[in-house]
N, C-alpha and C positions, 0 to 999 in steps of 0.2 A: 457923377453925371454932369456932362459938359453943358455950358450955357445954351448951346443951341438946342439941346434936347429939352431943358427947362422951358425954353421959348415954344417950341412944338407942343410940349404938355399943356402949357398955359393956354395956347391957341385953341387946342383941340377941345379942352375943358370948356373953354368959354363958348364955343359953337355948341357944345353939348347942352350947355346950361341954357342957351337961347333957344335950341331946338326943343327942349322939354319944359320950358317955362310956362306953358298954359296951365292955368289953375283948374283944379278938379273939385266939382261939389257934387258929384255922383257918388253913390255907394259902392261897396264891394262884396264880393263872396269868395269865401276860402273854406277849405275843409280837407278831411281825408277821406279815402275810398277804402273800406275794409269789409270784412265778411260780417255776418250777423253778430257775432260775439266779440269782434274787435282784435282777434288774435292773428289775422292774415291780412297784409297791406297789399294793395293792387297797385303795381307800378306799370307805367305805360298805358293805363286805362284812358279811353276817350271820354271826356266830360263835354256836354254841349248844353246850351240854352237855345232851345228851337226858335222861340219868339224873336230873339236877336240875332240869330244866325251866327252864333259865337261858339267856337271850339277850343278846347285846349286838352293837354293830357297830363297826368299825374306823374311826379317826380319820383326819385329813388325812394323817398319815404311816404309815397302814397298820397302826396299833397297835392291839390289843384288850387287854381286861383283865377278869379275874375276881377278885373279892376274897371272903375269908370262906368258903372251900370246905372241907367236910368231907374229910379224908383218904380217898383211894381212887384207884382206876383209873376213868378216864373216856374215853368217846369224844367228841371235839371234832369238830364239823362246821362247815365253812365253805362258804358258798353266795354265788354272785355270779352275777346275771343277765348272761348273754353268756359265762360261763366254766364253768358247771355247779357241782358241789360236789365237795369233798374231805373225807376223814375221817382223823383221826389218833387214835391211843391215847395217853393222858397220864396218867401218875401224879402225884397231889398229895400232898404230905407234910403231917405233921400241923401243922407251922408252916413258915413262910418261903415264899418265892415261887418258882415253878418257871417258867424262861423257855423257851418253845417256839414257834418260828416255825412257820407253817402255810403250805403250798404247794398250788397246783394242779398237777395232771399236765400234762405237755406236750399230751396229747390233749384235755385240757379247755380249754386256753386259746385264745382267738381270735387268730389270726396277725395280723389287722389291728389289733388293739389293741397287740401286742408290737412290731410293725414300724413302723407309721406313725401310731399313736395317733390315728387320724381318729375311730374310733368310741369310743375309750377315755373320752373326756369324757363323752359321751352315756350310756354304761354306768354310769360312777361316779355321775353325777348321778341316774339311775333307781335305782340300788340305794340312795343314800343317802335319796332320797324315800320308796322303799317301807318301809325300816327305821326311819324317823323316829318319834318319839314324839307329833309334832304335825303340823298340815297344812303342808306345805312345797312350795315349787318351788325347784329348785337348778340352777345353772349352773356347770359345772367350768370350770378354768383352760384345759383343751384346747378346750373349746367355744366360748370367747370368739374365737377366732381363725377360726371356720368360717364367720362372717358378715360382710358388708361395713360392719361397725360401726365408727364413728370414736372410740369410747369406751366406758367400762363401763355408762353408763346406756342406751346403745343395745344393748348385749348383753342388758340385763334385759328389754327390750320384747319379746323372743321368747317369754318365759315366759307361761303362762296368766294372764289378768286383768292384765297389766302394760300401761302405756303411758307415754310419756314426754312432758314439756313441751319444747318447742324454743326455742332462741335463735338467730335469724338461720338457721333450718332445721337447727341442730344440737341433738341431744338433750343435755339437762342434768339436769332434775329428773325423778324417777321416781314414778309413781302406780300405785296397786294398786286393782283392782276398780272402776275408773272414778273414784275418790275424790281429791280434791285432794292433791298430793304434800305439803303442808304437815301433813297429818294422818297421815304415816308417820314411822316412826322409822328412822334410817340410823346405822349404827355400823361402825367399822372396828377389827376385833380386839376388839369390846366397848367401845371407846371412842367417846364421842359428840364428833365433830369439828364445832367451830363454823363458821359461814359467815361469809365475808368480806362478803357483801352487806348493806347496811344493815337491810333490812326483812325478811328471812325467817330462819328458824331452820335449815333443812336445808341441807347443803352439796350443790353440784352435783357429780355422781359423775364428771364429765369430768375432774377434778383428779388422778385415781389412776392411775398408770402401769398399764396393763392387763397388762404383762408380769411384774408382781409380785403379781398376784391369784391367790390360790391356790383360790378358790371364792366363789361367791355364793349366798347362801340367803335365800329370801323366806319369812317364817313368816307365814302367813294367820291362824293361831290362836296366841296367845301362851301362854307358860308363867310361872309367877310368878317365876321368876329372870330374866326379861326385862323391859326397861324398859316401863312401861305406856303410854307415849305413842306409841301404834300402833293408831288406829282402823281405818286401811286395813290395816296390817300392819307387819312390821319386816323391815328389809334389813340383813344382815349381810355385810360384805365381810371375807373371810379373807385375811390376807397370806399369801404363800408363805414356808414355812420351808425352810432347807437340808436338814432332815430329811424334807420332803415328796417328795424325789426319791431314788431308790435309790443314785444315783451322781453324781459331779460333772456340772454342765450349764452350757452357755454358749449364749446365743441371741443372735442379731442379726437385724434387719430394716431395710431401707431402702425409702422409698416416695417417688414423684413423683405429685401429684394435681393435676388441672386443673378449675377450676370453669367451666362453659360459659357462665354468664350473664356473668362478667367476663373470660374468656379468660385466666386467671391461673394460675400454676404454683405449687405449695406443696409443699415437702420435709418428710419426716417420718423420724426414725431413732429406733431404740430397741434396747437391749441388756440382757441380765440374766445373772446368775452365781450358781451355788449349789455349795456343796461342804461335805463333811464331814470333819473332822479328827480322827483317833485314836477314831472312833466316839462322841465326847462333845461335840464343838463344831461348830456349823454356821454357815454365813453364806449370807445370800441378799441380792442388791443387784440394783437396776434403775434404768436412767436412759433418759429418754425426751425427745425434743425435736420440735417441729413448728412451723412457720411457715406459716400458712394464709393465703392471700389470695382473698378472695371477695367478695360483695356481695348486695344484694338490691334490688328495684324495688317501690314501696309506693304505694297510694293509700287515703286514708282520709277519712271524713267524720263530722260531728257529728249526722248524722241529720236536719238542719234548714236550715242556710244557710251551711255551710262544706265546702269540699273541699280536701284537701291532698295534693300529689304529693310523694313522697320517693325520692330516689336515694341509696343507701348503698354506700360504698366501705370495706373493712374488713380490716385485717391483725390476725390473731389468732395470738399466739404463746404457745406453752406449754412449759414445763420442768417435769419431775417427776422426782423422785429418792426413792429409799427404801433402806434398809439394815435388814435383820432379823438378830439375833443369838440363837442359842439355845445353851444349855449343858445337856447332860443326862448327868450323870456316871453314871446308872444308870437303870433302868425306873422307879424310885420317886421320883426327883427330877428337876427340870427347872426352869430359869429362862429368861426370855427379855427381849429388848429390841427394840421396834419403832419406827422412825422413818419419817417422811414429810414431803418437802417438795415443794410446789408452787408455781409462779409462772405467773401467767396474765395476759397483758396483751391489751387490745383498742384497737387503734388506729382510730378511726372518723372517717369525714368524710361528713356528711350534708348534701345540697342538698335544699331543700324549697320549694314554691311554693303558699301558701295563697290560695284565692279565696273572698272575702266576698261573698255574693250579697245586696246591698242597692243602695240608689239612687247610692252613691258609687261603685261598680265598683272596689273596693279589691283589690289584690293584693300580698301580702307574700312577697318572696323572702328565704330564709334560709339560713343555714349552721350547722352543729354541728361543732366540730373539737376532739376531746378524745382522750386516751390514759388509759385505765383500767387500773390494775395491781392484781392480786390477789395474796395471798401467803398460804399457810398452812404452819405448822410444827406437827408432831404428834409427841409422845414418850410411849411408854408402856412400862412395865417391870413384871414380875411373875414369879410362879412357881407351881409345883404340886408338892406333896409327898404320897406316899401313905404313910400311916401304919397299916400292917396294913389294916383296912377303912375307914379315915377318910381322906378326900381333901381337901386343903387348897388352895384356890386364892385367889390375891391379885393385885391389880393396882393400879397407880398411874398417873394420866396427866395430861399437861399438852399443851394445844392453844392456838394463837393464829392467829387470821385477821385479816388487814388488807385494806383496800381504799383505794386513793388514785386520785383523779381531779383531779390539780392543774391550775389553769389551763385549764379547758375555755372555749373561745372561740365565743361565739353572736354572729352578725350578722343583722340584719333590715334589708332595705331596702324600702321602701314606694312603691307608685304608687297614684294614684286617678284616677278618671274614665276607667277602661280598658274595652276592649270585650271582653266573655267571656259565656258562657251555658252552661246545662247544666240538664237535667231531673232530676238527682242520682239516677237509677235504674240498677238494675243492679248486679252485683258489682264491674264496673270502669266507674264512671261517667265519660263522656266529656265533655270541655270544648271548646266551640268558641272560639278565641282570635283576636282581631284582630291585626294586626302591631304594634299599639302595646304590647301585653303583653310581647312580646320584645325591645323597644327600652329598653335600660337608661337612655337619657336622659330617660325618662319617670319615674325613680325617685330616691329620695334616702335617705340612711342615716337610719334611724330609731331604732335602738337596737343597742348593743353590750352584752354581759354577759360579764364574766370570772368563772367559777365554780370553786371548789375544794371538793371533797367528800371526807370521810375517815370511814372506819368501822373499828372495832376490836370483835373478839369473842374473849374470853379465857376458858378453862375449865379448872378443876383438878378431879381426880376421884379417888375411892378406892373400891375394891370389894373384898369379902371374901365367899368362898363355902366353906362346909364340907358335906361329903356323906359319908354313912354308909351302908354296904351291909349288910344282914343277910338270912339265910336263915332264915325262920320257918316250919317244917313243910315244905309242898310249895310255898310261895310266897316269891318273892325281892322283898325291899322295898329301897328307896333313899330315905333321908331327907335332904333338903337344905335349908339355911338360909343366909342371908347378908344383908349390908348394902351399900348404896351411897349414896355422898355426891357430889354435884356442886355446884360453885360457879361461876357464869358472869356475867360482865359484858359488857354490850354498850354501845359508845360510837358515836354518830354526831354529826357536826358539818359545818358548811358555812360558807364564807367566799363571799359573792356580792356582786359590784359590778356596778350597772347603770348604764350610761351613756346620756343621751338627747340630748346637744347637745355643741357643740364640734367638729363635724364638717366645718368649712369646707374642709378639704384633701381632702375624699373626694369623688371622682367615680366613680359606679358603672361607667361604660363603661370605666374603666382596669382594672378587675378581671374584666371578661367574658371567658369561655373558650368553647370549642366546646361544642355541644349535647351532653350525656351520652347514651350509648347506653342509653336508658330504654324499656322493652319495652311499657309500658302506654298509650302516647298522646303526645300532643304536650307536650314538657317545656320546651323553650327553652333559651337559654344558661346555663352554668354560672358559678360564681365561683370565683376562684383562691385555693386554700386557703394557699399559702405567701404570696402578696401580701397577704392579709387579715392574717396574723399578723405580717408584717413591718411593715405599716402601723400596727397596734396598738402595737407595740414602739416605733415612732418618734413616734408621736402622742398615746400615751395621757395623757401629763402634762397635755394640753390638753383632755382630754374632761371634760364636766360630769357628775358623779357623781349619781344619784337617791339621796340619802341615805336617805330614808325607806323606799323599796321596798328598797333593798339591805339595810337593817337588819332589815326585816320578814322577807325571805326567809332571811337568814342566821341570825337569832335562833330563828326558828320552826322550822327544819330541824335543830336541835341537841338531843339528849336522851341520857340515860343510862338503862339497865335493869341491874337487879341481880336474880339468881335463884339461890336456894339450895333444892336438892331433897335430901330424904332419904328413903331408900327401905330397907324391911326386908321379907324375905318368909320363909315357911316352906312347904315342899311334900314330897310323898311320891309316888314311883312304885312301882307295884306290878305283878307279872305274875300273873294268875290264869288259869292254862292259856292259852287263846288270847286272853284279854283283857289288854291293858295300860292301866293308869289312871294318869294324871298329875293330881294335884289339889293345890291349896294357895291361899294367899291372900297378896297383896302389898300393903303399906301405902305410900302416898307422900304426903309433905307439901312443899308449896312455900311458900317465903317470898318474895315478890315486892316490888319497890320501884321506882320510876322517878322521874327528876328532869329538868325541863325548864322550859318557859315558855310563858304564855299571852301572845302577842304581837299587838297590835292597832294597824294603821295607821289614824289618825283623820284625816279630812279634812273639816272642818266650816267651811263658808263663813258659817254663821250667827254663829259665835263666833270666827272667824278664827283657827282652830286647825288646825295641820298638825304631827303628831307620832306617834312610835311609842312606844306604851306596853307596857313588858315587865315582866310579872308573874311572878316565879318560882313554878314549880309543882311540887310533890313530892307523892307519895302512896304508900302501900305497902298491901299485902293478904297474906292467907295463906289457903290451903285445904289440906285433906287429904281422902283418900279410901281406903277400904279395898276392894281389888279382888279378888275371888275368881274363880277359873278351875277348869276340869276339861277334861281332854283324854282321850277314849277311843278305843283302837284295837283292833280285833277281826280275828283273822285267820281268815276263813271258810274258807280254804284255802291252800296255799302260793302260789297265783297271785292271790287275792282278798282285798282288805284293805278293811274298813269303818272309818270314822272318825265321831266326833262330838266336838263341843267347844262349851262355853259358857264365855265369857270377858267381862270387864269392862276397858275401856280408856279413856284419856282423851287429849286433845290440848290443848296450851297454845296461845292464840293467837299469831299472828305478831308480831314486835316492832313492826312499823310500825303494827299496830293498837292495841296497848296502850301505846304511847311516851307520855309526858307532853308533848305539844305541841298548841297551838292556833295557827292563823295566821288572823287576823281582819282583814278590810277593811271599815271604816265611813266611808260618804261621805254628807255632808249638803250638799244643793245646793237653790237655789231654782228652783221649777219655774215653767211659763208663767202660773200664777194668783198668783205672788208669794208662794207658801207654800213653807216648807222641808220638804224630804223626806228621810229618811234611808234609805239602802240598806245593808244588812250581809250579807256573804257570809263563809263561813268553810270550813276543812277541819281536822279535829281527830283525834287519837288518842283512844282510850277505855280508860284505865286501869281501869275498873270492869268490864271484860269477864269474864265467867266462862268457865273452860275448858270444852270440849266434854267431855261423859262419853256412854260408849256401852255398851249390852248387845249382845253378839254371839253369835250361834247359827250352827253349822257343822255339815253333814252332808256326807259324801263317801265314794264308792265307787271303788275302783282295781282294775283287772285288769291283771296283768302275765302276758302269754302264755308267757313263758320265754326267747325269744330278746330281743334289745335293743328293748324297746317298752313302752308303757303306754297303757291306755285308762281314762279317769277322767271322772267325773261329780260335782258337788257343788252343794249348795245353801247359801245363807248368808243372813242376816237380821240387820240392824242398827237399833237404836233409839238415835237420837243426840238428846241435849239440848245446847241453847245453841250451836248452830252459829253462825259469823259470817258476817255479810254487810255489805257497805258500801252505804248509802242515804243519801237526802237526808232529814234529820231536822229541818230547818228548820220552826218552828212548834210543835215539841214543848215540853215544860215547860222544858227547860234552854235551849231556843234560840227563845224568843219574840221576835218582832219581827225575825227573820232571813229574808232572801229565799232564801238557799241555803246548806245546810251538809252536807257529806260526811263521814260518821263511821261507822265499823264499829260494829254493834250486834249483841246476841245475837238469833238468831231463836228461836222458841218450841220447836218440836221437829221432827224429821225421822226419817222410816224409810226404810231402803234394804234391797231384798232381790234377789236374783238367783241365776242358775245359772252354773256354770263347767264347761266341757266341753273335754276334751283328748284328743288321740290322737296318739301318736308311734310310728313303726313303721320298723324298719330291715331290709330284706329281703337275702336271700342274694345276689340278682342285683346288689346295690349300690345299689338304689333306695331313697331316703330320703323319707318322708313325715312331716309334723307339722302338725297343725291344731289350733287351740284358739279358743275364743269364750266371752266373759263378757258375760251378758245381765243388766242391773239396771234397777230401776226405782226411783225415789225420790219421796217427797212431803215438802215442807217448807213450814212456814208462818211467815210473818213479818208483824208488825204494825207499820206505820209510822204515827204520828199517827192512830191509830184506822182506818187502812186496812189490811185483810187482804190479803196477797199469797200466793196458793198457787203455789208454784213446785217445782221440782226443787232438790237441793242444788247450792250454788255449785260450779262446775268438776267437776261429776259427769258422766261420760258413760254413756249407756245400753248401748252395744254396744263392746266390744273385741274384736278378732279378729286372729289371725295365721295365716298359712299358709306352709309351706316345701315346696318340691319339690326334691329333690337326687339326685346320683347321684356315687357314688365307687367307684374302685378302687385298684389300686397306683399308677396313673399321674395320675389326675385326681381332682379333687373339685369338684363344681358345686353352687351353690345359688341358687334364684330364690326370693325371698321378698317377702311383702306384709304390711303392717299396716294395720289400720284402727281408727280411733277415731271415734265418732259424736259430734255436737254436743254442747255443753254450756253451761249458763248461767253467764256470767261475773259480772255484777251487775245491779243495777236502777239505771240511769242517767236521772235527771231523768224518772221515770215511765216510760222505755222498758226493755225487757228487751234486754240485750246478749247475744249467743251466740257461741261460737266454733263454727264450721261443722265437719262432718265431715271427716276427713283419711284419705286412703288413699295409701300410698306403697310402689312397688316397687322393689327393690334386687337386684343380682346379684353373685355372688362366684364366681370360677373360679380353682382352683389346678393347677398341673402340676408333679408331683414329678420332680425330676431324679435324685435318689436318696433314700435315707432320711433325710438330714439337710437336704436343700435343696429348696425349691420356690420358683417364681415364681407371682405371683397378679395377677389383674385384678379390680377391683370397679367397679361402676356403681351410684352412689347416686342415688335419686330419679329413676329412669328415666323415670317419666310426669310428671316436671316439675310436681308437686303443690304448690300454693300453700298459704298459710294464709290463711284467710278468717273474719272476724268480721262480724255483722251485727246491725241492730237489728229486733226484733219479727218481721220476715219476711226471706227469703234475699234479696230484691230490694233490700233497703235497706242499703247498704254502710255498715260502721263501719270495717272495715280489709281491705285485700287486699295480700298480699306475696307475690312470686315469687322463688325462690332459684335455679332452674336446676338442670341436672344436675351430677353431680361423678363423675369418672373417676380411679381410682387404679391405679397400676401399680407393683410392688415385687417385692422377693425377701425371703425368710425363710430363715436357716441355724440349725440346732440341732444340738449335739454329741451328743445322746443319740437 
């Protein structure tokens, strides 16, 4: 940590100490909210002291706390949607802390919450949402298992305004209000976990064992004590603590799944354990493993003169483990250690046929054979201390993410003068093919590429928060200040060997296999994966390496990025009758540097030059921003809550956008007139990119009818500067004389506004209904070489909607769900607008309860066999169509509690 950061830390801590130096001589009140027998903890319950007009809520462990109370006798009321209210008389002393647990009467408790916990998750989430100081949507741990979701990211898609980006049909990255997932912040227990993937910032949420998740919170308006990089919003994953359950718990589940497209079987097992020892030490541990075999059928085009067919066969293996330790010697002191380990491997074999529509009748048949492994290790430790009315929180964290893709093998065999034709129209363009296209005797080996890619993302962080609670007159105030420091380093490197000759021993017919079961048309025979790899091993020494192309690709794909982020904030929360105000300011400074190379392949016939020119390239930048915010919550009645917020947020560009790399190809050849012409093409990062900045306005109204349910409506508006889009910048001032250059640039400005509607209702009959929709509209202006493009924000969808119809009783639990995401603009590709089409998916989940501890379940995922579709300009112009098929899951789950 540099000296300037130590100075800032010392200054902020001194200010915090001065702010919170008021001594406290009053008493305190602390305790848990449970059922009558202490077996059920109530999280998110509202606890109030009417005489002092004080309100708080219980945390994940069901604990509430009041500090700095005048001595006296008070009526403490606890309220919980779905369980009514309960009142307890408590005497607070002049000094010291009184411990008083609060319980609901047996008549007030919902039997299905206590017995089966089917509605407990929904009730807990709704209570926490109602009592939050900012605009939030919440998923409880219990609710995660109520849907046919394969991971944490898919569980989040059920919330209002949420959507997911899928990889091979499986949800990985989460977006909020139709906005690109890279513009959101994701933390696990307050720790920013790095991404193993080389180009992005956010980590895919499918790496987290769902049975160790204590809750998921989506903040759509941030407060000053939260990271500012949250233009869409902030997602907080809360790990399960042993104190979050009132008694020892053990869970186990096992599942077998079948993918209909590939007719493959996939097992999955998971287990968790929590316990409390001597009421002071708690442990929570979880382990999960899955081995999923599946695939996809794909067809894509360049919108002009090429169509490519793709057949994927994939084995995706996941291992996740976590151990959380908590030590709480008393209510005033607690310490914790959190750990997360995740390993993800993707074993992929791809067959592809590329048809080039020119006079030569060229077809390229290719393979991709690779096994990619990602690993994440995350460790965080910290504590909380209550010193009278002062609360001290601190946390240190270390995370490391790695991705290895060693010796990925690419084969391309080529045939010319073959017979085929297509009008290139429709979502699935059809290709008429002559018999010669499927005869491997008409092909010869054109190229072999052996590629190894590595990425590493490492982050260390420190956070300190100080909170002071004061009662001034009839109003309660909470002052909070703190600092956070993050140091992150991202490395990506590649070793790419390209071979184009020395293939005399290769006969394509020796490697032909049966025609794959490809559902989108006529594919032709495949190529044997193991035989190709064996051939490479035996004959690679005789291959002729294309030194220049190999050097170009290897050196151009390697770069390092360093990022230091210092943040400090101050905020105040106050209750003025029914009005709660949270206001403050956050300061963030970013120091950024990147090291890489400008790599140019020069092929100059005129001067008889063939070489790769490698020019080291490093640059650095720094920027800072003061970000004010205010959140207002007004309780119109016990059932009606109004909210308003103004916040300023930012987003740092993706690593692949700001990395210091340029890959340039320059070719000088003699034309038919005897003159030499030079063609130059490039792709490049842009370290000069500015971060996004946004002004955000939110209004919402929430109605809680009293039983388990909520009806809400909200409006939001965002003004965004410096959004990033990838365009062809050839001919601009930096790229004069180039024919094509793809580079990310800052757009001018964008505006996004929309409404968010949600309804959740649980009926006494067992019927469950949930529906939400987010309707947005955006306008974005981009200027490229003097040409103005008026578009929507990249990766922004106008409509996000979810619907759930369910029924449950003591025996069964049924859910039929649908998710919808409208089209979104991906990029401007060679003057064409590339869109991702609308996506609608239906899923079903059914459970049968053998007893209170054991149930069997059946899930059907993607019942309607919805594909992924991308297009150019109009829906009839294919860019990419990919089908995944249906997946069916059968399993059982057992819990000791």
